[in-house]
C-alpha positions in Angstrom: 133.6 37.7 110.4 133.1 40.9 112.5 131.3 43.8 111.0 133.5 46.7 110.3 132.5 49.9 112.2 132.9 53.6 111.5 132.7 56.3 114.1 130.3 59.2 113.0 130.8 62.8 113.9 128.0 65.2 114.7 128.6 66.8 111.2 128.4 63.4 109.5 125.1 62.6 111.3 123.7 66.0 110.3 124.6 65.5 106.6 123.0 62.0 106.8 119.7 63.4 108.1 119.8 66.1 105.3 120.1 63.5 102.7 117.6 61.3 104.3 115.0 64.2 104.5 115.5 65.0 100.8 115.0 61.3 99.9 111.9 61.2 102.0 110.5 64.4 100.5 110.8 63.2 96.9 109.2 59.8 97.9 106.2 61.7 99.5 105.9 64.1 96.6 105.7 60.9 94.3 108.6 62.2 92.2 110.9 59.4 93.2 110.7 56.2 90.9 110.3 53.2 93.2 113.0 51.5 91.3 115.4 54.2 92.6 114.7 53.7 96.2 117.5 51.1 96.8 120.1 53.0 94.7 119.0 56.1 96.6 119.5 54.4 100.0 122.9 53.2 98.8 123.8 56.7 97.8 122.5 57.9 101.2 125.0 55.7 102.9 127.7 56.9 100.4 128.5 53.3 99.4 130.1 52.5 102.8 129.3 49.8 105.2 126.5 50.6 107.7 127.8 53.3 110.1 127.6 52.4 113.7 128.9 54.7 116.4 131.2 53.6 119.1 129.3 55.7 121.5 126.2 57.8 121.5 126.7 60.8 119.2 125.7 64.2 120.8 123.8 65.8 117.8 122.9 69.5 118.4 119.1 69.8 118.9 119.0 72.4 116.0 120.6 70.1 113.4 117.4 68.4 112.2 115.5 71.7 112.1 118.2 73.6 110.1 118.7 70.6 107.7 114.9 70.4 107.1 114.6 74.2 106.5 117.4 74.1 103.9 115.6 71.3 102.1 112.3 73.2 102.1 114.0 76.2 100.6 115.8 74.2 98.0 112.6 72.4 96.9 110.6 75.6 96.7 113.1 78.4 95.7 115.8 76.1 94.2 118.4 77.8 96.4 119.6 77.9 100.0 119.5 80.9 102.3 121.7 82.0 105.2 120.1 80.4 108.4 122.5 82.0 110.9 120.0 84.4 112.3 117.3 81.7 112.4 119.8 79.4 114.3 120.7 82.3 116.7 117.1 83.0 117.4 116.3 79.4 118.4 119.3 79.1 120.4 118.5 82.2 122.3 115.0 80.8 123.2 116.4 77.3 124.0 115.4 73.9 123.3 112.8 73.6 126.2 110.9 76.7 125.0 110.9 75.7 121.4 109.6 72.2 122.4 106.8 74.0 124.4 105.8 76.0 121.3 105.8 72.7 119.2 103.5 71.1 121.7 101.2 74.0 121.0 101.1 73.1 117.2 103.7 75.8 116.3 106.7 75.0 114.2 109.8 77.3 113.8 110.6 78.2 110.2 112.5 80.8 108.3 110.8 82.9 105.6 113.6 84.4 103.5 113.6 87.8 102.1 112.2 87.4 98.5 110.0 89.3 96.1 106.5 87.7 95.5 105.3 89.9 92.6 103.4 88.5 89.7 106.6 88.3 87.6 108.6 86.4 90.1 108.9 82.5 89.4 110.0 79.8 91.8 109.9 76.1 91.2 107.4 75.4 94.0 105.2 78.5 93.6 102.3 77.0 91.7 99.4 79.3 93.0 99.9 83.0 93.3 97.5 85.5 94.9 94.7 86.8 92.6 94.9 89.9 90.2 92.8 91.9 92.6 95.4 91.8 95.4 98.2 92.9 93.1 96.0 95.7 91.5 95.2 97.1 95.0 98.8 96.8 96.0 100.2 98.7 93.1 97.4 101.3 93.4 98.7 102.0 96.9 95.3 100.9 98.6 96.8 98.3 101.0 98.3 99.0 104.4 99.7 97.4 107.6 99.5 98.4 111.1 103.2 98.6 112.1 103.7 99.9 115.7 100.5 101.8 115.6 101.2 103.4 112.3 99.3 102.6 109.1 102.1 101.9 106.5 101.4 101.6 102.8 102.5 98.3 101.1 104.4 98.9 97.9 105.5 95.4 97.1 104.6 91.7 97.8 107.3 89.9 99.5 108.5 87.7 102.4 110.4 89.6 105.0 113.4 87.3 105.9 112.2 86.5 109.4 112.2 83.6 111.8 108.6 82.7 112.7 106.5 80.2 114.5 103.9 78.8 112.0 100.5 77.4 113.1 100.6 74.0 111.4 96.8 73.3 111.6 94.7 72.9 108.5 91.8 75.2 108.4 88.7 72.9 108.4 85.9 72.6 105.9 82.8 74.5 106.6 80.1 72.5 108.6 77.4 75.1 109.3 79.7 76.9 111.7 80.4 73.9 113.9 83.8 73.1 112.2 86.8 73.3 114.3 90.6 73.4 114.0 91.9 70.1 115.1 93.7 69.9 118.5 93.6 73.6 119.1 95.4 73.8 122.5 96.8 77.2 121.2 93.8 79.5 120.6 90.9 77.3 121.8 91.3 77.8 125.6 92.0 81.5 125.2 88.9 82.0 123.0 86.7 80.1 125.4 87.8 82.1 128.4 87.5 85.3 126.7 84.0 84.6 125.6 83.1 83.2 129.1 84.3 86.7 130.6 82.4 88.6 127.9 85.7 90.1 126.6 84.7 89.1 123.1 81.3 88.2 121.6 79.9 84.7 122.2 79.7 82.3 119.4 76.2 81.1 118.4 77.0 78.3 116.0 79.5 76.2 117.7 81.8 75.6 120.7 83.0 78.8 122.5 86.6 77.6 121.9 86.0 78.0 118.0 88.3 80.3 116.1 85.3 81.1 113.8 82.9 84.0 114.6 85.8 86.2 115.6 86.2 89.8 114.1 89.6 91.2 113.1 89.1 94.0 115.6 88.6 91.4 118.4 91.7 89.8 117.4 93.7 93.0 117.5 92.3 94.3 120.8 91.8 91.3 122.9 92.9 88.0 121.5 96.4 88.9 120.3 97.5 90.3 123.7 96.2 87.1 125.4 98.1 84.9 123.0 101.4 86.8 123.5 101.1 86.3 127.2 100.6 82.5 126.6 103.6 82.2 124.3 105.8 84.3 126.5 106.4 86.9 123.7 105.8 90.6 123.4 102.5 91.5 121.7 104.5 93.3 118.9 105.7 89.8 117.9 102.1 88.3 117.3 100.1 89.0 114.3 98.1 87.4 111.5 99.7 86.0 108.5 100.1 88.4 105.5 98.4 87.5 102.2 101.8 86.4 100.9 102.5 84.2 103.9 99.0 82.6 103.9 99.5 81.8 100.1 103.0 80.5 100.3 103.3 78.6 103.5 101.2 75.7 102.3 103.2 75.5 99.1 106.6 75.5 100.8 105.9 73.2 103.8 104.2 70.4 102.0 104.3 68.0 104.8 102.3 70.1 107.2 98.7 69.4 107.6 97.9 72.8 106.2 99.3 71.9 102.8 95.6 71.5 101.7 94.5 74.9 103.0 93.4 75.9 99.6 91.1 72.9 99.3 88.9 73.8 102.3 85.9 76.1 102.0 86.5 78.5 105.0 88.3 81.8 105.1 91.0 83.3 107.3 91.6 86.9 108.2 94.9 88.3 106.9 97.2 91.0 108.4 96.7 93.7 105.7 94.1 96.4 105.6 92.3 97.8 102.6 92.5 101.6 102.8 94.4 103.8 105.2 91.8 103.5 108.0 91.4 100.2 110.0 87.8 99.6 109.0 88.5 97.0 106.3 90.7 94.0 106.5 91.7 91.4 103.9 90.8 87.8 104.1 91.0 84.7 101.8 91.8 81.1 101.3 88.3 79.7 100.6 88.4 76.7 98.0 85.1 78.2 96.6 86.7 81.7 96.2 90.0 80.9 94.6 91.7 78.7 97.3 95.2 80.0 98.0 94.8 82.6 95.3 91.6 84.1 96.7 91.9 87.5 98.4 89.1 89.9 99.2 88.2 92.5 101.9 85.5 93.0 104.5 84.7 95.2 107.6 87.2 94.6 110.5 84.2 94.4 112.9 82.3 91.8 111.2 82.0 88.2 112.5 81.4 85.3 110.2 80.8 81.6 111.0 83.0 80.6 108.0 86.0 83.1 108.8 88.7 82.4 111.4 92.0 83.8 112.7 95.3 82.2 112.4 98.3 83.6 114.3 101.9 84.0 113.3 104.7 84.7 115.9 107.7 86.6 114.7 110.9 85.6 116.8 
């Protein structure tokens, strides 16, 4: 008896992948009872015979990216967001360029415009920044350098932007010799800059290390070099904000950096403490509050336990 076939459309294929991703997410999060796997798969196939396409289906290269982003948002915020601008940004850069960024360990994502103040609640937001951060925020002591102007931050939030997120987990401290894995993004840049004496050499580990870099060196020297490598304007490159550094590991729970709050090293953040540029925020150390931990230090200081992690805004 011949197997009955059904021709699938691109829309059906995209819907299949969305349901498949949601099932996989629940399984990885251990919230799906094993006894529900087979019924779940049956639901996934909508109770129909196995779908076989008569000919290869041309699925838009963005379908999987957009479907996965919707599922991330549903799991964390319990709602979907308009991804039209995100889709347009990625289309404008094109599949080849996005793939090149992915090969550098950068993944495209959309951070919706949402408030992240202490009273805000989202299903996936289990760890919030510490009270010190919010106190300094409401006291008007936190600033960002936006187009050369120091702008006071008045609320904690995500900005509704399409970004390239560095997926790497920050490593556990190992006397300064710890390294970000497979760092083909910043590693070669840092090694060359140190070799040319553009930034200070690193005494505790490889010259390609992200550690031992000051926030000032990031701003003046490393950031422009990275912008050139990515083919973006320098204004599109920055460090993650406190809010982004806190929430990204909690939204994207299948990225290596989901365990960021469990490693005992720090990262510099985008915000400054005070209207001048002499003090920069940092945080993330498991010994200092993990994802909740935020503090400040001199922008020109270099530490073998503190690193830089870029964010690209598309």
